[in-house]
C-alpha positions in Angstrom: -116.1 108.7 205.5 -114.3 106.0 208.4 -113.3 102.4 207.4 -109.9 103.7 207.7 -108.5 100.3 207.9 -110.5 98.9 204.5 -107.7 97.9 202.0 -111.0 99.2 199.6 -109.5 102.6 198.7 -106.2 101.5 197.6 -107.7 98.7 195.9 -109.9 101.1 193.8 -107.0 103.6 193.2 -105.3 100.7 191.9 -107.7 100.0 189.9 -108.3 103.3 188.5 -104.2 104.0 188.0 -104.1 100.9 185.6 -107.1 98.7 185.2 -104.8 95.9 182.9 -102.4 95.7 185.3 -105.3 95.2 188.3 -107.1 92.8 186.2 -103.8 91.0 184.9 -102.6 90.3 188.5 -106.2 89.4 189.3 -105.9 86.7 186.3 -103.0 84.9 188.0 -105.9 83.2 190.3 -107.3 81.0 187.0 -104.7 78.4 185.4 -104.6 79.1 181.9 -103.6 76.9 178.8 -102.1 80.0 177.2 -101.8 83.3 179.0 -103.6 86.7 177.3 -101.7 88.3 174.7 -103.6 91.7 175.2 -105.4 91.9 179.1 -108.1 93.9 176.9 -108.3 94.9 173.2 -110.8 98.0 172.8 -110.7 97.2 169.1 -112.1 93.5 169.9 -115.9 92.6 169.9 -118.3 95.6 170.3 -116.8 97.9 173.1 -113.8 95.8 173.9 -113.0 92.0 175.0 -110.8 90.7 178.0 -107.8 88.3 178.0 -107.5 88.1 174.4 -105.4 85.3 172.9 -105.9 83.4 176.2 -107.1 79.8 176.5 -108.6 78.3 179.2 -111.3 76.0 180.3 -114.0 77.1 183.1 -114.8 73.5 184.4 -111.1 72.8 185.0 -110.9 75.8 186.7 -113.6 74.9 188.8 -113.1 70.9 189.4 -109.8 69.5 187.9 -107.5 71.9 189.3 -109.2 71.3 193.2 -108.8 67.8 193.0 -105.1 68.1 191.4 -104.0 70.1 194.2 -105.5 68.2 197.1 -109.2 69.5 197.3 -110.8 65.7 196.0 -111.9 64.5 199.4 -113.6 68.1 200.3 -117.0 69.1 199.6 -117.9 71.1 197.0 -121.5 70.6 196.7 -124.2 70.0 199.6 -127.6 69.3 198.1 -130.4 70.1 200.9 -134.2 69.5 199.3 -136.9 69.7 202.3 -139.7 69.6 199.6 -137.9 66.2 198.9 -136.5 65.1 202.2 -133.1 64.3 200.0 -129.5 65.4 201.7 -126.2 64.4 199.8 -123.0 65.9 199.4 -120.7 65.6 196.7 -116.8 65.8 196.8 -115.0 67.5 194.5 -113.4 64.5 193.1 -117.1 62.8 193.0 -118.2 66.1 191.0 -115.3 65.9 188.4 -116.1 62.0 187.7 -120.0 62.8 187.6 -119.3 65.6 185.6 -116.7 63.8 182.9 -119.5 60.9 182.8 -122.1 63.1 181.4 -119.7 65.2 179.5 -119.4 61.8 177.9 -122.9 61.5 177.1 -123.1 64.6 176.0 -120.2 64.7 173.3 -122.3 61.0 172.2 -125.1 63.0 171.2 -123.1 65.5 169.1 -122.0 68.1 171.3 -119.4 70.1 170.8 -117.5 73.5 171.1 -119.6 76.3 170.2 -123.1 73.8 170.2 -125.8 75.2 172.8 -127.2 73.1 175.3 -130.4 74.4 177.0 -131.1 73.4 180.7 -134.4 73.3 181.9 -134.1 71.7 185.3 -135.4 72.1 188.9 -133.1 72.6 191.7 -131.1 69.6 191.8 -127.1 68.5 191.7 -127.6 67.3 187.9 -128.5 70.7 186.8 -125.2 71.9 188.2 -123.1 68.6 186.6 -125.0 70.0 183.3 -123.8 73.3 183.2 -120.0 71.9 184.3 -120.4 69.3 181.6 -121.2 71.7 179.0 -118.4 74.3 180.2 -116.2 71.4 179.9 -116.9 70.6 176.4 -116.8 73.9 175.5 -120.7 74.1 174.5 -122.4 77.0 175.5 -125.4 76.2 178.2 -128.8 78.3 178.6 -130.3 77.5 181.9 -133.9 78.1 181.6 -136.0 78.3 184.7 -137.7 74.9 185.5 -141.0 75.3 185.2 -140.8 78.5 182.8 -144.1 78.6 180.4 -143.7 76.5 177.3 -144.1 79.9 175.3 -141.6 81.3 176.8 -139.4 78.2 176.8 -140.0 78.1 172.6 -138.7 81.3 172.0 -135.2 80.9 173.8 -135.2 77.5 172.2 -135.6 79.8 168.7 -133.0 81.8 169.9 -130.2 79.5 171.0 -130.7 76.9 168.7 -129.6 74.1 171.0 -128.6 70.8 169.7 -129.2 68.9 173.1 -131.9 69.7 175.9 -131.4 68.6 179.4 -134.5 68.4 181.5 -136.0 66.9 184.2 -139.5 64.9 184.8 -140.8 67.6 187.1 -139.9 69.8 189.9 -141.6 70.1 193.4 -143.3 73.1 194.8 -144.3 73.1 198.6 -147.8 71.2 198.4 -147.3 70.9 194.9 -145.4 69.0 192.0 -144.9 70.7 188.7 -144.5 68.7 185.5 -142.1 69.6 183.3 -142.1 67.2 180.6 -145.6 68.3 179.1 -144.4 71.9 179.1 -141.1 71.0 177.5 -142.9 69.0 175.0 -144.9 72.0 174.1 -142.2 74.3 173.8 -140.5 72.2 171.1 -143.8 72.1 169.2 -143.8 75.9 168.9 -140.5 76.6 168.1 -139.1 76.2 164.8 -135.7 74.8 166.3 -135.8 71.5 167.0 -133.1 69.6 169.2 -131.7 66.5 167.9 -132.2 64.7 171.8 -133.6 65.3 174.9 -132.0 63.9 178.0 -134.6 63.7 180.8 -134.0 62.9 184.3 -136.8 61.0 185.8 -137.6 62.0 189.4 -140.0 59.5 191.5 -142.3 62.0 192.5 -144.0 62.4 188.6 -142.5 60.0 186.1 -142.2 61.6 182.3 -143.1 59.4 178.9 -140.4 59.7 176.7 -140.7 60.5 173.4 -139.1 57.6 171.4 -136.3 58.4 168.8 -135.6 62.1 170.6 -135.7 61.7 174.4 -133.5 59.4 176.4 -133.6 58.4 180.2 -130.6 60.1 182.1 -129.7 57.7 184.5 -129.6 55.2 182.0 -127.4 56.9 179.4 -125.1 58.3 182.6 -124.9 54.5 184.0 -124.3 52.5 180.1 -121.5 55.7 179.8 -120.0 54.9 183.0 -119.8 51.0 182.4 -118.2 51.4 179.3 -115.9 53.7 181.2 -116.2 56.6 178.8 -114.9 60.3 180.0 -114.8 63.1 178.4 -111.7 65.6 178.7 -111.7 69.8 179.2 -111.8 71.2 175.9 -109.6 74.4 175.6 -111.4 77.4 174.3 -110.6 81.0 173.8 -111.2 83.2 176.5 -113.5 85.5 174.6 -115.4 82.2 173.6 -118.9 82.2 175.7 -119.3 79.9 178.6 -123.1 80.6 178.5 -126.4 82.7 177.3 -129.0 83.5 179.9 -132.2 85.6 178.6 -133.5 88.3 180.9 -136.9 87.8 182.2 -140.2 90.0 181.1 -138.7 89.7 177.4 -141.2 90.3 175.2 -140.9 89.1 171.3 -136.8 88.1 170.7 -135.9 87.3 174.0 -132.3 89.3 175.4 -130.0 86.6 175.6 -127.2 87.6 178.0 -123.9 86.3 176.7 -121.0 85.7 179.5 -117.7 84.7 178.4 -115.4 82.0 179.7 -112.0 84.1 180.9 -113.5 87.4 182.0 -115.9 85.4 183.8 -113.8 83.5 186.0 -111.4 86.2 186.8 -114.1 88.5 188.2 -116.2 85.7 190.0 -112.3 84.3 191.2 -111.7 87.8 193.2 -115.1 88.5 194.5 -115.5 85.5 196.4 -112.5 86.7 198.7 -112.4 90.3 198.3 -116.3 91.1 198.7 -117.7 88.3 200.0 -114.8 87.6 202.5 -114.6 83.7 201.7 -111.5 81.4 201.7 -111.0 78.3 199.7 -112.2 75.5 202.2 -115.2 77.3 203.6 -119.0 76.8 203.0 -120.9 79.3 200.9 -124.6 79.5 200.4 -126.6 81.9 198.0 -130.1 80.6 198.5 -131.4 81.3 194.6 -131.8 79.1 191.6 -129.4 78.0 188.8 -132.4 79.5 186.7 -131.1 83.3 187.6 -127.6 84.9 187.4 -127.6 84.6 191.0 -127.4 80.7 190.9 -124.9 81.1 187.8 -122.3 83.0 189.4 -122.7 82.2 193.1 -124.0 78.9 193.5 -121.9 77.5 190.3 -118.9 78.9 189.3 -117.9 81.5 191.8 -117.7 78.5 194.9 -116.2 76.1 192.5 -113.5 78.5 191.4 -112.7 79.3 194.7 -112.2 76.0 196.0 -115.3 76.5 198.7 -117.9 74.6 199.5 -121.1 75.3 197.6 -125.1 74.8 199.2 -127.7 73.8 196.9 -131.1 74.5 198.5 -134.3 73.3 197.0 -136.9 75.0 199.9 -138.2 78.1 200.4 -137.5 80.6 203.5 -140.8 79.5 205.1 -143.2 76.8 204.9 -140.0 74.2 204.2 -141.3 73.2 207.2 -141.2 76.7 209.0 -139.7 80.2 209.3 -136.6 78.3 210.7 -135.7 76.7 207.9 -132.6 79.0 206.7 -130.9 79.0 210.5 -131.4 75.5 210.2 -129.2 74.8 206.9 -126.6 77.7 208.0 -126.0 75.4 211.2 -126.3 72.1 209.8 -123.3 72.3 207.3 -121.5 75.5 209.1 -121.8 77.7 206.4 -120.0 81.2 207.1 -121.9 83.5 204.7 -125.6 83.7 203.1 -126.5 85.4 199.9 -130.4 85.9 199.1 -132.8 88.3 198.4 -134.5 90.6 200.9 -137.6 89.2 200.2 -136.7 86.1 201.4 -136.1 87.9 205.0 -139.3 89.7 204.6 -140.9 86.3 204.4 -138.6 85.3 207.7 -139.9 88.2 209.7 -143.3 88.3 208.6 -143.7 84.8 209.8 -141.6 85.1 213.1 -141.2 89.0 213.9 -139.4 87.8 217.0 -136.9 85.0 215.4 -137.7 82.4 218.0 -137.1 79.7 215.7 -133.3 81.1 215.8 -132.5 80.2 219.3 -132.9 76.3 217.9 -130.0 76.8 216.1 -126.3 77.1 216.4 -125.1 80.1 213.8 -121.4 80.5 215.5 -119.7 80.1 212.1 -122.0 82.5 210.2 -119.8 85.5 209.6 -122.1 87.5 207.3 -125.6 88.0 205.1 -125.3 89.7 201.7 -128.7 90.8 199.8 -129.3 91.7 196.8 -131.9 91.6 193.6 -134.6 93.9 195.5 -134.1 97.3 196.7 -133.2 95.9 200.4 -135.3 98.3 202.7 -133.4 99.6 205.7 -136.1 98.7 208.1 -135.3 94.9 207.0 -131.4 95.7 206.9 -132.1 96.1 210.7 -133.8 93.6 211.5 -131.4 91.0 210.0 -128.7 92.9 212.0 -130.3 93.1 215.0 -131.7 89.2 214.9 -128.4 87.8 213.4 -125.6 89.7 214.9 -123.2 90.1 211.9 -123.0 92.5 209.0 -125.5 92.5 206.6 -124.4 93.7 203.5 -126.5 95.1 200.6 -125.2 95.1 197.4 -126.5 96.2 193.9 -125.8 94.4 190.4 -127.5 93.1 187.4 -128.2 89.6 185.5 -126.1 91.6 182.5 -122.7 92.3 184.8 -122.6 88.9 186.4 -121.4 89.9 189.7 -121.4 93.3 192.0 -121.5 96.5 190.9 -121.7 97.9 194.0 -121.3 96.5 197.4 -119.2 96.6 200.5 -116.4 94.4 200.6 -115.8 92.0 203.6 -112.8 90.9 202.7 -110.8 94.0 201.4 -112.3 95.3 205.3 -115.8 96.5 205.7 -116.9 100.1 205.2 -119.3 101.9 207.4 -122.8 100.3 206.8 -125.5 102.9 205.5 -129.0 101.5 205.8 -130.6 101.9 202.3 -126.9 101.8 200.5 -125.2 98.9 198.7 -122.1 101.3 199.9 -119.4 101.7 197.1 -118.6 100.6 193.7 -116.5 97.5 193.0 -112.9 97.9 191.4 -114.1 97.7 187.5 -116.7 100.2 187.7 -116.8 104.1 187.2 -120.1 104.6 188.4 -121.5 108.0 187.5 -125.0 110.1 188.2 -126.3 112.1 185.1 -129.1 113.7 183.9 -131.0 113.0 180.7 -128.3 115.0 178.7 -125.6 113.0 180.2 -124.2 115.7 182.3 -123.2 114.7 185.9 -125.5 115.7 188.7 -124.5 117.3 192.3 -123.7 115.1 195.0 -127.5 113.7 196.7 -129.2 114.7 193.7 -130.9 111.8 192.2 -129.9 111.1 188.3 -129.4 107.9 186.0 -127.0 105.7 187.3 -124.4 104.8 184.6 -121.0 102.8 184.5 -118.3 104.5 182.1 -117.0 102.0 179.4 -115.6 99.5 179.0 -117.4 97.1 181.6 -114.9 95.0 183.6 -114.4 91.7 183.3 -117.2 89.1 184.0 -119.9 91.8 182.5 -121.9 90.9 179.2 -119.4 91.6 176.0 -123.2 91.6 173.9 -126.1 89.6 173.4 -126.7 86.6 171.7 -126.2 87.2 168.1 -127.6 90.9 168.5 -124.9 93.2 168.9 -127.2 96.3 167.8 -129.8 95.4 170.0 -126.8 95.5 172.4 -126.1 98.9 171.6 -129.6 100.0 171.3 -130.3 98.4 174.6 -127.4 99.4 176.7 -125.3 102.0 175.2 -126.8 104.3 172.9 -128.7 106.3 175.7 -125.6 107.7 177.4 -122.6 107.7 174.9 -120.0 106.3 176.1 -121.8 104.9 179.4 -123.8 101.9 179.9 -127.0 102.2 181.0 -128.3 100.4 183.9 -131.5 101.6 183.8 -131.7 102.4 187.7 -132.1 105.9 189.4 -131.0 107.2 192.1 -127.8 109.4 194.0 -124.2 109.5 195.5 -124.0 110.7 198.8 -121.4 112.7 200.0 -119.1 110.5 200.8 -119.5 108.7 197.5 -121.7 105.7 198.9 -124.1 105.2 196.2 -128.6 104.7 196.9 -130.2 102.7 194.4 -133.7 103.9 194.6 -135.5 101.9 191.6 -135.6 101.2 188.0 -135.9 104.3 186.0 -139.5 103.6 185.5 -139.9 103.3 189.1 -139.5 107.3 189.2 -143.1 108.8 189.0 -143.8 112.4 188.1 -146.2 113.6 190.4 -147.2 117.1 189.0 -143.8 117.9 187.2 -141.3 116.6 190.7 -139.7 114.0 190.1 -140.1 111.3 193.2 -139.1 107.8 194.1 -140.9 105.1 194.6 -138.2 103.7 196.3 -137.9 106.6 198.8 -141.7 106.0 199.7 -141.4 102.3 200.1 -138.6 102.7 202.6 -141.3 104.9 204.5 -143.6 102.3 204.6 -141.6 99.6 205.7 -140.5 101.4 208.6 -143.8 101.2 210.2 -143.9 98.6 213.1 -146.9 96.2 211.1 -145.7 96.3 207.9 -143.7 93.2 206.9 -143.2 94.1 202.9 -144.5 96.9 200.3 -144.7 98.5 196.9 -145.4 101.8 195.5 -146.4 102.5 192.2 -147.2 105.3 190.2 -151.2 105.4 189.0 -152.7 107.9 186.4 -154.2 110.8 187.6 -156.2 113.4 185.5 -154.6 116.4 187.6 -151.2 115.2 188.0 -150.2 113.2 185.9 -149.2 110.4 188.2 -149.8 109.6 191.9 -148.4 107.3 194.3 -150.3 104.4 195.4 -148.5 102.1 198.1 -149.5 98.4 198.9 -148.5 96.6 202.0 -148.8 93.4 203.6 -149.1 93.3 207.6 -146.7 91.1 209.6 -148.3 88.0 211.6 -150.3 89.0 214.7 -150.8 92.8 214.0 -153.8 93.6 215.9 -155.4 96.6 214.6 -157.7 97.0 211.7 -156.1 97.9 208.3 -158.4 100.6 207.6 -156.4 102.1 211.1 -153.1 101.3 209.4 -153.5 102.6 206.1 -154.4 106.0 207.5 -150.9 105.7 209.4 -149.3 104.7 206.4 -150.5 107.6 204.6 -149.5 110.4 207.3 -146.3 108.8 207.4 -145.1 109.6 203.8 -146.7 112.9 204.2 -144.8 113.3 207.6 -141.5 112.1 206.2 -141.3 113.4 202.5 -143.9 115.8 202.2 -147.1 116.9 200.8 -145.2 117.2 197.4 -145.6 113.0 197.2 -149.5 113.4 197.0 -149.4 110.3 198.8 -153.1 109.8 199.6 -153.5 105.9 199.1 -152.4 102.9 200.8 -154.0 99.6 200.5 -153.6 96.7 202.7 -153.2 93.2 201.1 -152.7 89.4 201.9 -149.6 89.2 199.8 -147.5 90.9 196.7 -147.0 89.6 192.9 -143.2 88.3 192.8 -141.3 86.6 190.5 -139.9 83.2 191.5 -136.5 84.8 192.1 -138.6 87.5 194.5 -138.9 90.5 192.7 -142.2 92.3 192.8 -144.0 92.6 189.9 -144.5 96.3 190.0 -145.1 97.1 186.3 -147.6 94.7 186.0 -149.5 96.2 189.1 -149.1 99.4 187.7 -150.9 98.3 184.1 -153.6 97.0 186.6 -154.2 99.6 188.3 -154.1 101.8 185.2 -156.3 99.7 183.5 -154.1 99.4 180.8 -153.9 95.9 178.9 -151.2 93.3 180.3 -150.1 90.0 179.8 -149.5 87.2 182.9 -145.7 87.3 183.4 -143.7 84.1 182.3 -141.7 84.2 185.8 -144.9 85.1 187.8 -145.2 82.5 191.3 -148.6 82.8 191.9 -150.7 84.1 189.0 -153.9 84.3 191.5 -152.3 87.3 193.4 -153.1 89.5 190.6 -156.7 89.0 191.0 -156.3 90.0 194.4 -154.6 93.2 193.4 -157.5 94.1 191.1 -159.6 93.2 194.1 -158.0 95.6 196.4 -157.9 98.4 194.1 -161.7 98.1 193.4 -162.3 97.9 197.0 -160.9 101.1 197.3 -162.4 102.6 194.6 -159.5 102.3 191.9 
């Protein structure tokens, strides 16, 4: 492996030699009221805690310290909302005033250290203020994606038991307004845990009726607190105290609340902004995600602000608000240096504008790098982005549970050579191994379960909210001494990781373990395919057989049946007859969550004729009917 100029190998070796010294050095970038007595205590918590004995406040580190050090006039948050045609910029000093005042409002509602606050909001600046106001008070926020179904919201309210809920009258999607208040009211009705107060941000697109005695108008409450000169100071908390709970999507029964602590979270994110993303304080960084997801927590809100960068909050889509040049417009308008988004966004842009003709309208001269995560970044999409943007396009891999990248290509340490299909190498803190079912390491280039040797680094979940036993059972029990990622893949001879899909995306075809991710890579290489998904469906003879779904690019001028035949031939040529790939179906679109993950599990249940329920996070439920129709039209 080349990349001799990269400092990555030295950094990773330094972490391996002395993990505590490595993270103690990284912790110097954070302001502490009291430094840690122990950098890592293996006897604390389920598997140990980072920065034991330290006292800190996350809001202080994102706002107060930057204002104190002279960054007050610098832009902290840029809000850009093509769906409402609104734009706003908040300096660090202005953000601090907004957060101090909102924290005073929450304090008047009785919110204090350790109390939970549920935030059920659209992508507006007030959602960010809300998260930071909770952090300021030492309260634990739990953001639930705005517009989430009432029943799912209710399970999260019951688990978190919030003292207060912060919400808005509505969210805005292209072409429709989603009323949040009826969903919130129904969720509170369904839940046994009742909040003492709800603070509702009225948006002009759809104002909501307020429930007397419980609901309060956000703007009025903030204005009254400001007029009365109310303000809240930062409350010191233990580094090991929880900052937030984030519920993983797709939960059934009691949801899994991923806990994030204060101290380790700050250290890891601050380290990653410079060393992984290569961003300097004062530069503009954009994570095109939602605050309801982990990417929004880590890299819209906390990471950039801890680093003293400027973050962009974009209430829009990659296409349709107004066109496939939307991302180029935002990058150019705000001199954004780095964009982090999901591969599905780029597949959508490419589908609408395959030649990237709209790019020519914008000046992207300040733009340095594109980072992709959330779904597998198929090599074809990565290459298209590289050819189009002429900047490094970096796939990296992480999870809600880890809060930051397990593996990536560390731009700030000096980039390593890119291998399409690989998120490159493990970050310091992660000892990543590929093992078989008996937890024995497998040889290079051989597929297995991807696990991380314990302990996990700072920033990762210390446990699940009030469910230590479930945490052990879900993540630590199957492979003793390791964290189970539930992803499958391999390492090549250079130590590069290849993530081939979730372990349940490895299908067993007549005794052969095959990766649906590998088949998707082949389908995506077809010149007419915009995006694709492969699932395993039940087969009486072989156990399972693969079934591929493909969305065609705009302007594909041949019949779907012709392209379907080519796709079958392509997989058989590239992977071989062992794949038993005989079913390719062209569809108008694929069912996805709002964060862009393809709902392969639900598609499989439909294909197998199994019982299924509507996923709470689905973007457009009608697509599942289309998938069912496409399967029937192919005799399945």
